[in-house]
C-alpha positions in Angstrom: -6.6 0.5 -56.5 -7.1 -0.4 -52.8 -6.9 -4.2 -53.2 -3.6 -4.0 -55.1 -2.2 -1.7 -52.4 -3.4 -4.1 -49.7 -1.6 -7.0 -51.5 1.5 -4.9 -51.8 1.4 -4.2 -48.1 1.1 -7.9 -47.4 4.0 -8.6 -49.8 6.1 -6.1 -47.9 5.3 -7.8 -44.6 6.4 -11.2 -46.1 9.7 -9.5 -47.1 10.0 -8.2 -43.5 9.8 -4.6 -44.7 7.5 -3.6 -41.8 7.9 0.2 -41.9 7.0 0.3 -45.6 4.2 -2.1 -45.1 2.8 0.0 -42.3 2.6 3.0 -44.6 0.8 1.1 -47.4 -1.6 -0.7 -45.0 -2.4 2.6 -43.2 -3.2 4.1 -46.6 -5.6 1.3 -47.4 -7.3 1.3 -44.0 -7.8 5.1 -44.0 -11.5 5.8 -43.0 -13.8 6.5 -45.9 -16.2 9.5 -45.8 -19.1 7.1 -46.1 -19.1 3.4 -44.9 -20.7 2.3 -48.2 -17.6 3.5 -50.0 -15.4 1.0 -48.2 -13.9 -1.4 -50.8 -13.4 -4.2 -48.3 -15.8 -6.6 -46.7 -15.6 -6.8 -42.9 -13.6 -10.0 -42.9 -11.0 -8.6 -45.3 -10.8 -5.3 -43.4 -10.2 -7.4 -40.2 -7.5 -9.3 -42.0 -5.8 -6.1 -43.0 -6.1 -4.6 -39.5 -4.5 -7.8 -38.1 -1.7 -7.6 -40.7 -1.0 -3.9 -39.9 -1.1 -4.7 -36.2 1.6 -7.3 -36.8 3.8 -4.9 -38.7 3.4 -2.2 -35.9 4.1 -4.8 -33.2 7.4 -5.6 -34.9 8.2 -1.9 -34.8 7.5 -1.8 -31.1 4.2 0.1 -31.4 2.3 -2.3 -29.1 -0.5 0.1 -28.1 -1.5 0.8 -31.7 -1.1 -2.9 -32.6 -3.4 -3.9 -29.7 -6.0 -1.4 -30.8 -5.9 -3.0 -34.3 -6.1 -6.5 -32.9 -9.2 -5.5 -30.9 -10.7 -3.9 -34.0 -10.0 -7.0 -36.1 -11.5 -9.3 -33.5 -14.6 -7.0 -33.2 -15.1 -7.1 -37.0 -14.6 -10.8 -37.4 -14.6 -12.8 -34.2 -15.1 -16.1 -36.0 -11.6 -15.9 -37.5 -9.3 -17.8 -35.0 -6.3 -15.7 -36.1 -8.0 -12.5 -34.8 -8.6 -14.2 -31.4 -5.0 -15.5 -31.2 -3.5 -12.2 -32.2 -5.5 -10.3 -29.7 -4.7 -12.8 -26.9 -0.9 -12.7 -27.8 -1.0 -8.9 -27.8 -2.8 -8.8 -24.4 -0.1 -11.1 -23.0 2.6 -9.0 -24.4 1.0 -6.0 -22.8 0.9 -7.9 -19.5 -2.9 -8.1 -19.5 -3.1 -11.9 -18.9 -6.5 -11.7 -17.2 -8.1 -10.4 -20.4 -6.4 -13.0 -22.6 -7.7 -15.9 -20.6 -11.4 -15.7 -21.5 -10.6 -15.2 -25.2 -9.0 -18.6 -25.4 -10.7 -20.5 -22.6 -13.3 -21.9 -25.0 -10.6 -23.7 -27.0 -9.7 -25.7 -23.9 -13.1 -27.5 -23.9 -13.4 -30.6 -26.0 -15.6 -30.5 -29.1 -15.7 -26.7 -29.1 -14.6 -24.5 -32.0 -14.2 -27.4 -34.4 -13.4 -25.0 -37.2 -10.1 -24.1 -35.6 -7.2 -25.9 -37.3 -4.9 -28.0 -35.0 -1.9 -25.7 -35.4 -4.1 -22.7 -34.5 -5.6 -24.5 -31.5 -2.1 -25.5 -30.3 -0.9 -21.9 -30.4 -4.1 -20.7 -28.8 -3.9 -23.2 -26.0 -0.2 -22.5 -25.4 -1.1 -18.8 -25.2 -3.9 -19.6 -22.8 -1.6 -21.7 -20.6 1.0 -18.9 -20.6 -1.6 -16.4 -19.5 -2.9 -18.7 -16.8 0.6 -19.4 -15.6 1.4 -15.7 -15.4 -1.9 -15.2 -13.5 -1.0 -17.8 -10.9 -3.4 -20.5 -12.2 -0.8 -23.2 -12.3 -3.1 -26.2 -12.4 -5.1 -24.7 -15.2 -1.9 -23.8 -17.0 -0.6 -27.3 -16.7 -3.8 -28.7 -18.2 -3.7 -26.2 -21.1 0.0 -26.8 -21.8 -0.8 -30.5 -21.9 -3.5 -29.9 -24.5 -1.4 -27.5 -26.5 1.3 -30.1 -26.8 -1.2 -32.8 -27.9 -2.7 -30.4 -30.5 0.7 -29.4 -31.8 1.7 -33.0 -32.2 -1.6 -33.6 -34.1 -0.8 -30.7 -36.3 2.5 -32.3 -37.3 4.5 -30.6 -40.0 2.0 -27.6 -40.2 3.0 -26.6 -36.6 6.1 -24.6 -37.3 6.3 -22.4 -34.2 7.7 -25.0 -31.9 4.6 -25.1 -29.7 5.0 -28.8 -28.9 8.6 -28.4 -27.6 7.8 -25.1 -25.7 4.8 -26.8 -24.1 6.9 -29.8 -23.1 9.5 -27.4 -21.5 6.7 -25.5 -19.7 5.3 -28.8 -18.3 8.7 -29.8 -17.0 9.0 -26.4 -15.4 5.6 -26.5 -13.8 5.5 -30.1 -12.6 7.8 -29.6 -9.6 6.0 -26.4 -8.7 2.6 -28.1 -8.7 3.9 -31.0 -6.5 5.3 -28.5 -4.1 2.1 -26.4 -3.9 -0.1 -29.4 -3.5 1.9 -30.7 -0.6 1.6 -27.5 1.4 -1.3 -27.7 3.9 -3.9 -25.0 3.5 -4.0 -22.3 6.2 -7.1 -22.4 8.4 
């Protein structure tokens, strides 16, 4: 039964048995001869693709993981986890310029209200990191500041240390921004 196999794959991921989980999830996600025979709704298929991408990523198979993150995002772009996974994967691949527009909407106030505070904190931190790596230091500073605020708002739900990491990034960037802003522009 495909749903039971999918749950078993997720269980294996929770147990950090990524190689075994990969086999099970690849079995479940195998293309069907006809799309109407697919036992999964698009949102569930996207969730499984993201889970398989995470397992492959942990095994060092970044290219395949990135492909699955892109597929998951294409299937269900309204799930913030798909957006974050794709952006993190792009950053890991060094493609910061592609990660920025994925998360840029989260920097605006009142946008994407369905995104939970801990998700928004991670998304904004990832955005800031991509901006920093792309040389957009003022934008990165603003995004790190927002990431820290959202992580603080998330409280106990925020378990990835985003608030502390953002605080360290702000300390790191602050002297650089002062130095850059004091240099006169070339004419």
